[in-house]
C-alpha positions as CSV (number, residue, x, y, z in Angstrom):
1,M,99.8,68.2,62.2
2,K,100.6,66.9,65.6
3,R,102.5,70.1,65.9
4,L,100.2,72.1,65.2
5,M,97.5,70.2,67.6
6,V,100.5,70.5,70.7
7,L,100.7,74.3,70.2
8,L,97.0,75.1,70.2
9,V,97.0,73.1,73.4
10,A,99.8,74.6,75.1
11,I,99.2,78.3,74.3
12,P,95.9,78.7,76.4
13,I,97.6,76.7,79.1
14,L,100.8,78.5,79.5
15,A,98.1,82.0,79.2
16,A,96.2,80.9,82.1
17,C,99.4,80.1,84.0
18,G,101.1,83.6,83.4
19,S,97.7,85.2,83.9
20,A,96.9,83.9,87.2
21,G,100.1,84.3,89.2
22,G,100.5,87.8,87.7
23,N,97.1,89.2,88.8
24,S,98.2,88.5,92.4
25,A,101.5,89.9,92.4
26,Q,100.4,93.4,91.5
27,V,98.0,94.0,94.1
28,P,99.2,96.1,96.5
29,Q,99.2,94.8,100.4
30,Q,97.8,97.2,103.1
31,R,100.2,97.9,105.8
32,D,99.0,98.8,109.3
33,Y,101.0,101.6,110.6
34,V,99.2,101.8,114.0
35,G,101.8,101.7,116.9
36,T,104.7,103.2,118.2
37,W,107.7,103.4,116.1
38,T,111.4,103.8,117.1
39,D,114.7,104.9,115.7
40,D,117.8,106.2,117.8
41,G,116.9,109.4,119.7
42,F,113.1,109.4,118.2
43,E,109.5,107.6,119.1
44,A,106.9,107.6,116.9
45,T,102.9,107.0,117.8
46,I,100.9,106.3,114.8
47,T,96.9,105.8,114.4
48,N,94.6,105.7,111.6
49,D,94.6,109.1,110.9
50,E,97.4,111.3,113.2
51,I,101.5,110.6,113.6
52,Q,103.5,112.1,116.5
53,I,107.3,111.8,117.2
54,D,109.0,112.5,120.3
55,M,112.4,113.1,120.9
56,V,113.9,111.0,123.3
57,S,116.6,111.0,125.6
58,G,116.5,108.8,129.0
59,D,113.5,109.8,130.8
60,M,113.0,113.6,128.4
61,H,110.5,113.1,125.9
62,G,110.1,116.4,123.8
63,L,107.2,116.8,120.7
64,Y,109.3,116.9,117.7
65,W,106.5,116.2,115.5
66,K,102.4,116.1,115.3
67,G,100.5,115.7,111.9
68,T,97.9,114.1,109.9
69,F,98.8,111.0,108.8
70,P,97.2,109.5,105.8
71,Q,97.0,106.2,104.7
72,P,99.5,106.2,101.9
73,S,97.4,105.5,98.4
74,D,100.5,104.1,97.0
75,V,103.1,101.8,99.3
76,S,105.8,104.4,99.1
77,S,105.3,107.5,100.9
78,T,102.8,109.5,102.4
79,T,102.7,113.3,103.2
80,S,102.1,114.6,106.9
81,V,100.6,118.0,107.2
82,A,102.0,119.5,110.7
83,D,99.5,120.8,113.6
84,K,101.1,124.1,114.0
85,E,99.4,124.9,117.1
86,A,101.1,121.7,119.2
87,L,104.4,122.2,117.5
88,D,104.2,125.9,118.0
89,A,104.5,125.5,121.7
90,S,107.2,122.8,121.5
91,I,110.4,124.1,122.0
92,L,111.8,121.0,120.0
93,G,108.9,121.4,117.5
94,S,109.6,120.9,114.0
95,Q,108.7,124.3,111.8
96,D,107.9,122.3,108.7
97,S,104.3,122.5,107.4
98,T,104.7,119.0,105.8
99,K,106.7,116.2,106.6
100,K,107.3,113.2,103.8
101,F,107.1,110.2,105.4
102,T,108.5,106.9,102.9
103,F,108.2,103.4,103.2
104,S,111.1,101.0,103.0
105,G,110.6,97.4,104.1
106,D,109.8,97.8,107.6
107,H,111.2,101.3,108.2
108,I,108.8,104.5,108.0
109,D,112.0,107.0,106.9
110,F,111.7,110.8,107.0
111,Q,114.0,114.1,107.3
112,A,114.6,115.3,110.9
113,S,116.2,118.7,111.2
114,M,117.1,120.9,113.6
115,L,119.7,123.8,114.4
116,G,121.1,123.4,110.7
117,V,121.5,119.6,110.8
118,T,119.6,116.9,108.8
119,R,119.1,113.3,109.8
120,T,117.3,110.4,107.7
121,V,115.4,109.1,110.5
122,H,114.6,105.5,110.1
123,L,111.8,104.2,112.7
124,K,111.0,100.8,113.0
125,K,107.8,98.9,114.4
126,A,108.5,97.8,118.3
């Protein structure tokens, strides 16, 4: 009988402990992507709804990407729609109509292609 009573008391306590920790771990954290991000040869500026990426070398800055930057609905990626007018006016401008940005730890990653060569860029907040 004592075992049954201990079991009846322990089950609700264990269930409460499991549910309290489980709910807080499942709530996604909203990250702040606004600011300047860099990787070797690239500098990105992100506002609440736009991203601009320049290719940089010394004092030279050339527009590579400009487009929307929807705040991600999940924590893994977002898709930017190009500002085609701005990119068409840039000699270094991407020809892509959309660009996918993925979030991994403290990096924002994307594929940059130029002259048939593709590189994964790993932007880190400056």
